[in-house]
Each structure stands twice: as C-alpha cells, then as structure tokens.
N, C-alpha and C positions, 0 to 999 in steps of 0.2 A: 567731372572731370574738365577743367578748364580748356577752352579753344587753344590755349597756347601749348596743351600738351601734343599737338599735333605738329607734325613735320611735314611742312609742304614739300615734295620732292618734284621738280620739274625736269623734264626731259625730252631734249628736242635738238634741232640743227642750229648751230652756231656759225651763221654765213657772212662772210666780209665780201661786198663788191668794190672794187677799186675800178675808176674809169680813168685814164690817164690820155689827155689829148694832147698832140705834138703836131706842129703846123711846119711843113719845110715850104719855102716860097722861093718863086725863082729868081734869079737874079735881076736885082733893079727894081725888085717890085716894093722894098722899103719896110718888109716884114722881117727881111732876113739880111744878113751881112752879102757882101758882093760874089762870096761865094756859094751862096743858097745853102747854107747850113741851117738845120733846122733850129727854131727858137726852142729856148727852155721849155720842158714837158709840164703842163699841169694836170694834178691827179686829186681825186675827191674818194673817199673810202666812205660808206654806209654800210655798218653791220646791221644785223637783226639776228632775234634768238626764238626758234618756234617750235611747239611741241604740244606736249600733254603734261598735266601734272597730277599726282596720286597724294592723298593724304596717309601719312601713318599715325596713328594715335599711340604714340610712344614718347613719354616725358623723358626719358633717359635715352640721348642720342645714342649712347654707345652700343644700344640693343636694338638701333633703327636697320634693318637689312634692307637689302635693294628690292623694290616693287618688281614684278615680274614683268616681262615685256608685254605679257598678255594684258596684265592691269594696266600699262600704259596705252595700249591700243585700245582697251574698252572705256577707257575714262571719258567721260563727257564734258570733262574741265579742259580748253585749249587755252593757249596763251600765245601771244606774238607782240612781240615789243622790238622797237627799234631804236638805235641809237641816236638820240634828236638833240641839238639838231647835228648835221653831218659832220663825221670827224674830218680834222684836217687829215694830211697825208702823214702815211706813216709806215715803218717798215716791216715792222711786227705786230701786225691787227691782233692776232691771234697767239702770239707767241712771245709777248711781252708787255703786258698790261700794266699800266703803272699809273696811280693815281696819289693827288696830294688831297687829304680831307681834313675840313677844318671839324668834323664830330660825326659819328655813323648815323646816316638817315638824316640829317640834317642840313647840310649844305655841303657841296663839293667844290674848292675853291682850287684854282690852279690846274685843271682837267690837263694833261700832257697829250703828246701827240699820239700815244700809243694809248688812251683811256679808252674805257666803254662805258659811258654813262646812259642808260637806260630810262633815265626817268622822264616823267611827262609832268610839268609843273601845271597846278591846278590853273592858271594863268592861260594857259593854251588851249585854244577852241577845239572842240571836237573834230570841226572840219579839218584843222589842221593836223591833228594827230590820226585821223582816221576813225572810223564809226568802230571797228573790231580790232581796237588796240588796248593792249593792256591784257589782262587774265581773266577767265570766268569763274563765277563762284554762284551757286545757289544756296543763300543765307536760311532758307525754309520759312521765309516770311511771307510766302505766296505770291511773291513777284517773279518766282522762277530763277533761272541763270542770267546775270547780269556781268557786264565788264566794267572792271575796275582797274585801276592804275596806281602807278606809284609815282610820288611826286620827286623823290630821288631813289636812284637803284643804280649804284656804281659796282662795276665787275673789275676783279684784280687778279691776272695771274700769278702764282707765287711761284716757288720752285716745281722743276718739271711741269706737269700736267695739270697741278693741283690749282684750283682758282675759288675766291671767295669773295664775298659780296657785301653791302651793307645800304641798308637805305630806310625809306619810309615813307607810309601812305595813310589814309584816313582811319587805318585801323590801328596801328602802332609802328613801332621802330623794328626793323628785323636786320637779322645776321644770316648769311648764309655760308655754304662750304661744298664744294662739290670738284668734279673731274673732268677732262677733256680726254677724246679718245677718238680714233681714227682719224684719216686726213685725207683731203682729195680735192682738187682744183681744176680749173677750166680757164685757156684762154681764148678771146676772140678779138679778132683786127678787122676793121673796116677803115678802109680808104676813101676819100672824098675829094675832088676837085673843086675850084673856084675859077670863075672867069678870069681873075686876075692871074691864073698860074699856079697858085698855091695849092699844095695837097696837105691835107689833115688826116692824121693817121688816129683812128681811136681804139685803143685797147683796154679791153675789159677784161679782167681778172677775177674769178670768183673763187672763192677757198672756203670749204666747208667742213667744220668738225663736229662729232655729236658732244655734247654737254649735259652732263646730269648735275644737278645744284640743288641742294635741300635747304630751305627756308626755314629758321625757327624765329616767332613773334617774340619781344621781349616788354616787359613790363617798363612804363617809363620811369621808376626809378630804379631800374637794374644799372649795376657797374657798368653793363657793357655797352649801355647805350653811349659811355663816353670814350669808348674806344675807338680809334682812328685807323683808316686803312693804312695811312701813313706812318703812324707809329708800329704798325706790324702784328700787333698783338694777337690778332685772330689769324693773322696766317701762321705765324710762330706756332701757336698752339696747335693747328691742324696739321702742319708738316710733323711737330714733335710726336704726335700721336700714330701718325702712320710710320714715321721711322721707328717709333716705339713697338708697332706691331709688328712690322718687317723684321724687325731683330729678335722678338719671341717667335716669329715661325722659323727662323734660320735656327735657332737653338733647338727646337722642336725637330728639325731634321736631324742636327749635330745627334742628339739624344737618340733617335730612332737608329740612326749608324753606329752608334756605339752600343744599342740594345743589339742588334741584329750580329755584331761582331762577338759578343758574349753569348748569345745563342748558338751561335758555329763553335763554341769552344775555342773562341780566340782564333780560329784558322783562316779567316778572312784577310787577305792581304791588304797591307794600308794601301789607299787610293784606290782599291776596288770600288764600283759604283753599289751603291745599296739597292737590293731588289726592289722594284716598282710596290709591291706589297708593304715593302718595310718603311717606304717613304711617306709621312704623314702631309696632310693637308690642313692649314687650319681649320679648326671647328666652325669658325664663322668668318666668312670676308671680309677683312675690315675694309671700309670706306671712309671718306675724308670726314664726313661728317659724324663718324662715330669718336666723339670729344667731349669732355664737360662743358668744352664753350660752346657748345649748340645745345645744352642742355636746357629743359623747360623750368628747371627750379631757379627763381629770380636770385640772383647773384648781389651780394652785398658788396660794398666796397672793399672791406676786410676781406672778404672770401675770392674776391677778384685779384688783390693784391697778393694773397697767399698763392693762386693758381700760378699765376706769372713769376713769381719770386721762386716758386718750387721748380719749375721748369728752368730757369736759368741756373739754379743750382746744381742742377743734374748734368748741364752741358758741359 
C-alpha cells in the first residue's frame, strides 16, 4: 500500500484574532480635526489552525468515514499553523475565503483580503516561524516524531461551510476538503491615554470555528496538480458530491414515507408526519472529502477532463 493511500484528517480550532486600534485626540493636538473626532481605525488580523490529525488508510475517499473524537484526542500527532505573514484587514475572515492561485501547491498569486495562506516558505528561518510550527509526523526512521511544514497551503471557503485547500511540501503536492462547524467570538476593549491628551482604544475580536480538513497527497504527474483554486475545479466537485448525497437522502425519506403509507393500506392522510421508526438515516454520513476528486488513484488528464465534464453535463 502506498502512503498516498492514506487520507490525513486534521481537526481543530480555526481562530481569527483581529486587533483594531483607534485614536481619539483632544482638540488642537494635531492628530485629529478640531472637533476631536477619532482618526481612522487601523486593524490587523492573524489566523491560526491548531489541533490533532489522524490517518485513514483508505484509497477510496468515498468510503473514508470521520475518525472518532476519541481517535483525535488520543492522537500523538499535533499541528499548529499560522497565516504567514499577517493577513490584511478583512470583513469575513472565516466566512468568505477567496484566493487567486497560479497552480495547486506551487504558488499563490493575488492573495485577496479574505484569503488564508498557511504556507511557510523554506526561506523563512525557524526562529521567525516558531519552533513548533507546522505538523508532526513519525516516519519510522528512528528519529521519532518531527515537525514539518508546508511551503504553500492555501485555504478557501466554498458554498456554505465547505472548505477546500491546496498546497505543497517536501513530500508532494496535495489537495484537501473539509467543513467548518460551531461558532464563538469574544470582544475585548482596552483604553489608554497619553500625555498629549489622546485616547487610544484597542479592540480585540477573537472568532473561533471548528474545522475538519482531510488531505490527500498527489503524484507529481497527477492531473489534479494543475487544478487551481481560482478555477474552482476542486470546490465544484466537493459541492456536487455533497449535493448529490443530500438529494439521495431526501429521496430515501420520500421512499420511506411512501412505504409507510402503503403499509397502512393507504390510510395515512396526506401531509401527516412519518413515524420516527419509518424515517431512515443515510447508511453512511456523507463528508466533504467523500468524492472521487480526493481519491488516491492517480488521475490522468483524460480522467480529470471526463470527471469535470460529467459534472457539468448533470447540472
């Protein structure tokens, strides 16, 4: 079995911390107009993703189930990645991630104000990135668990809470898909004065969401390496797989309702609720990475074209 048959599932907290500084000066201080109104606020946002990852030995991503919470809790493999450098101010750090990419895992050009680029270029020194930055892996070479980094790792939010990512590291290029869940935020304010009479207000907003992201490494000659996040191939495939699964689940419920009606001799009145025992749940919970687009099998240019064309014909 190839190591590319392993789907690496990361789960943890995606945190965005925005620090906004606003200065209100006294009249005549020269730092505001004569009315003493505040100067424009300055804001900086820093995002990080931290947690544990679990490997699933499953070449067919469509059959890769979610690891249990216990599996993540017991995993010895940690990760901690930070958007580097700091992101510019943005209105929707976690709810509108966009990116222009010149090629999966190769370089990210034109990073927008709501992009998340977690890559740490090899030119960046360890001291700048932090000693425990990246993700842990024990390769079984006798050196134990070591920290590794991605040269590029760009995250993009698709429709709803779906997320996709692409990147490259010393091992291979990769693609990933996952989902955001939960939401919490905290706002802290601090005021400080100065001898000149100015007042500076610093507002720190911390937003946290849980993110599960499954990564598949690709062969260098795999056609998916040429997909771009800007082109949207991966996001469309992930979204379509989820939509198909939801449609199938709805059809299953309708079939169960029809069967329940027939079982009661057609006596159940139209619009009446289906008994709980008659309402099915999908045999396997569908997850964003359950798509051929995240399979381990190397995809030729012809196969990739057929996959994308087939999706388009069905829409």
